[in-house]
C-alpha positions as CSV (number, residue, x, y, z in Angstrom):
1,X,23.1,-53.0,2.9
2,X,24.6,-49.9,4.5
3,X,24.8,-46.5,2.9
4,X,26.9,-43.4,3.6
5,X,24.2,-41.0,2.5
6,X,23.5,-38.3,5.2
7,X,20.0,-36.8,5.7
8,X,19.6,-33.4,4.1
9,X,20.7,-30.6,6.3
10,X,17.9,-28.6,8.0
11,X,17.9,-24.9,7.7
12,X,18.9,-23.1,10.8
13,X,16.1,-22.1,13.0
14,X,16.0,-18.7,14.5
15,X,14.4,-17.5,17.6
16,X,12.1,-14.4,17.9
17,X,15.0,-12.6,19.5
18,X,17.3,-13.5,16.6
19,X,14.9,-12.0,14.2
20,X,14.6,-8.8,16.2
21,X,18.4,-8.4,16.5
22,X,18.8,-9.0,12.7
23,X,16.1,-6.4,12.1
24,X,17.9,-3.9,14.3
25,X,21.2,-4.5,12.4
26,X,19.5,-3.8,9.1
27,X,17.8,-0.7,10.6
28,X,21.0,0.7,11.9
29,X,23.0,0.1,8.7
30,X,20.4,0.9,6.0
31,X,17.5,2.8,7.7
32,X,13.8,2.1,8.1
33,X,12.9,2.3,4.4
34,X,15.2,-0.7,3.7
35,X,14.0,-2.8,6.6
36,X,11.8,-5.1,4.5
37,X,10.7,-8.6,5.3
38,X,12.5,-9.8,2.2
39,X,15.8,-8.3,3.2
40,X,15.4,-9.6,6.7
41,X,14.7,-13.1,5.4
42,X,17.7,-12.9,3.2
43,X,19.9,-11.8,6.1
44,X,18.7,-14.8,8.1
45,X,19.0,-17.2,5.1
46,X,15.3,-18.2,5.4
47,X,12.2,-17.9,3.3
48,X,10.1,-14.7,4.0
49,X,7.3,-17.0,5.1
50,X,9.4,-18.3,8.0
51,X,9.3,-14.9,9.6
52,X,5.6,-15.1,10.1
53,X,6.1,-17.9,12.6
54,X,7.3,-15.2,14.9
55,X,5.5,-12.1,13.7
56,X,2.0,-11.7,12.2
57,X,3.1,-8.9,10.0
58,X,5.7,-6.1,9.6
59,X,3.9,-3.9,12.0
60,X,4.2,-6.4,14.9
61,X,7.9,-6.9,13.9
62,X,8.5,-3.1,14.1
63,X,6.7,-3.1,17.5
64,X,9.1,-5.7,18.8
65,X,12.0,-3.7,17.4
66,X,10.6,-0.6,19.1
67,X,10.4,-2.4,22.4
68,X,13.9,-3.6,22.0
69,X,15.2,0.0,21.4
70,X,13.4,1.4,24.4
71,X,14.4,-1.5,26.6
72,X,18.0,-0.4,26.0
73,X,17.6,2.8,28.0
74,X,19.5,2.9,31.2
75,X,17.5,2.3,34.4
76,X,18.0,3.4,38.0
77,X,16.1,3.3,41.2
78,X,14.9,6.8,41.8
79,X,14.6,6.1,45.5
80,X,14.1,9.5,47.2
81,X,14.5,11.5,44.0
82,X,12.1,14.3,43.4
83,X,9.7,13.7,40.5
84,X,11.2,16.4,38.3
85,X,14.7,14.9,38.6
86,X,13.3,11.5,37.8
87,X,11.5,12.8,34.7
88,X,14.6,14.5,33.5
89,X,16.6,11.3,33.9
90,X,14.0,9.2,32.1
91,X,13.7,11.7,29.3
92,X,17.5,11.8,28.9
93,X,18.1,8.0,28.8
94,X,15.2,7.4,26.5
95,X,16.5,10.0,24.1
96,X,19.9,8.3,24.2
97,X,18.3,4.9,23.5
98,X,16.4,6.3,20.5
99,X,19.6,8.0,19.1
100,X,21.6,4.8,19.5
101,X,19.9,3.4,16.3
102,X,19.4,5.0,13.0
103,X,15.7,6.1,12.6
104,X,15.1,4.8,16.1
105,X,12.6,7.6,16.9
106,X,10.7,7.0,13.7
107,X,10.3,3.3,14.5
108,X,9.1,3.9,18.0
109,X,6.9,6.8,16.9
110,X,5.1,4.7,14.2
111,X,4.6,1.8,16.6
112,X,3.3,4.0,19.4
113,X,0.9,5.7,17.0
114,X,-0.6,2.3,16.2
115,X,-0.7,1.3,19.9
116,X,1.7,-1.6,19.2
117,X,4.9,-0.5,21.0
118,X,6.7,2.0,23.2
119,X,4.7,0.8,26.3
120,X,7.8,0.7,28.4
121,X,8.7,4.3,27.6
122,X,5.3,5.5,28.7
123,X,5.4,3.3,31.8
124,X,8.8,4.7,32.9
125,X,7.7,8.3,32.3
126,X,4.4,7.7,34.2
127,X,6.3,6.1,37.1
128,X,8.6,9.1,37.3
129,X,5.7,11.6,37.3
130,X,3.9,9.5,39.9
131,X,6.6,10.5,42.4
132,X,5.0,14.0,42.4
133,X,1.8,12.6,43.8
134,X,-0.3,14.0,41.0
135,X,-3.8,13.0,40.1
136,X,-3.9,9.8,38.1
137,X,-5.5,11.5,35.1
138,X,-2.9,14.2,35.2
139,X,-0.1,11.6,35.3
140,X,-1.4,9.8,32.2
141,X,-1.8,13.0,30.2
142,X,1.5,14.4,31.3
143,X,3.4,11.1,30.5
144,X,1.8,11.2,27.0
145,X,2.9,14.8,26.5
146,X,6.5,14.1,27.5
147,X,6.6,11.0,25.2
148,X,5.2,12.9,22.2
149,X,7.8,15.7,22.8
150,X,10.6,13.1,23.2
151,X,9.7,11.3,20.0
152,X,9.1,14.4,18.0
153,X,12.4,16.1,19.0
154,X,14.6,13.0,18.4
155,X,12.8,12.3,15.1
156,X,13.8,15.9,14.0
157,X,17.3,15.3,15.2
158,X,17.7,12.1,13.2
159,X,16.1,13.5,10.1
160,X,18.6,16.4,10.2
161,X,21.5,13.9,10.7
162,X,20.2,11.9,7.7
163,X,19.9,15.0,5.6
164,X,23.5,16.0,6.4
165,X,24.8,12.6,5.6
166,X,23.0,12.6,2.2
167,X,24.2,16.1,1.4
168,X,20.7,17.5,0.9
169,X,21.1,20.4,3.3
170,X,21.3,23.8,1.6
171,X,24.7,25.5,1.6
172,X,23.3,28.3,3.8
173,X,22.4,25.8,6.6
174,X,25.0,23.2,6.0
175,X,27.0,22.4,9.1
176,X,30.8,22.2,8.8
177,X,32.5,19.2,10.3
178,X,34.0,21.4,13.0
179,X,30.5,22.4,14.0
180,X,29.4,18.8,14.7
181,X,30.1,19.0,18.4
182,X,28.5,22.4,18.7
183,X,25.4,21.1,16.9
184,X,25.1,18.1,19.1
185,X,25.4,20.3,22.2
186,X,22.7,22.6,20.8
187,X,20.3,19.7,20.2
188,X,20.8,18.4,23.7
189,X,20.3,21.9,25.2
190,X,17.2,22.3,23.1
191,X,15.8,19.0,24.3
192,X,16.6,19.7,28.0
193,X,14.9,23.2,27.6
194,X,11.8,21.5,26.3
195,X,11.7,19.0,29.1
196,X,12.1,21.9,31.6
197,X,9.2,23.7,30.0
198,X,6.9,20.7,30.3
199,X,7.9,20.2,33.9
200,X,7.2,23.8,34.7
201,X,3.9,23.6,32.9
202,X,2.9,20.4,34.8
203,X,3.7,22.0,38.1
204,X,1.6,25.1,37.4
205,X,-1.3,23.0,36.0
206,X,-1.3,20.7,38.9
207,X,-1.4,23.5,41.4
208,X,-4.3,25.1,39.6
209,X,-6.2,21.8,39.7
210,X,-5.6,21.4,43.4
211,X,-6.9,24.9,44.2
212,X,-10.2,24.3,42.5
């Protein structure tokens, strides 16, 4: 006896990459506080437990999201570039990558603090500094300082943007729509100035060490 009954449809399986991309979409639309495992599971039409096939916990998920954000930074072969120019380039493209996602800096900062993410950012900064033929210990310390400045500065930028969008900035400091371009330029100038200060400080510190 034949039957027309079809086997029950299986739920769609998602790859690790699918989960990360869905998490990024939620992050960009709703922000980090609303990036929950339950919301992510609902977006992917799976049970929350299914996510744990790919990620042990939310911290490891955020680390993967962090790596994905950083990996989006433009890359180039520095070739014969001097180390300072290479550092400026890496700082600029990493800043752009963080700003490309809502709360991007906060995600990377939290993962980096736990030692779970942002490895590529540190590696790229270290490689740029290495072009200056500094002592290995100095390279590691300097790369960490540049990364901490980068994450802190962009985190401040994004918090201010969020405050503006929520209308919680006091009238005295509220930016007019016509000031948006000016404010953006100010933030970039401030960032570049900070990077220049760190480069100058590293140069002086390195020369002092070599003269000992």
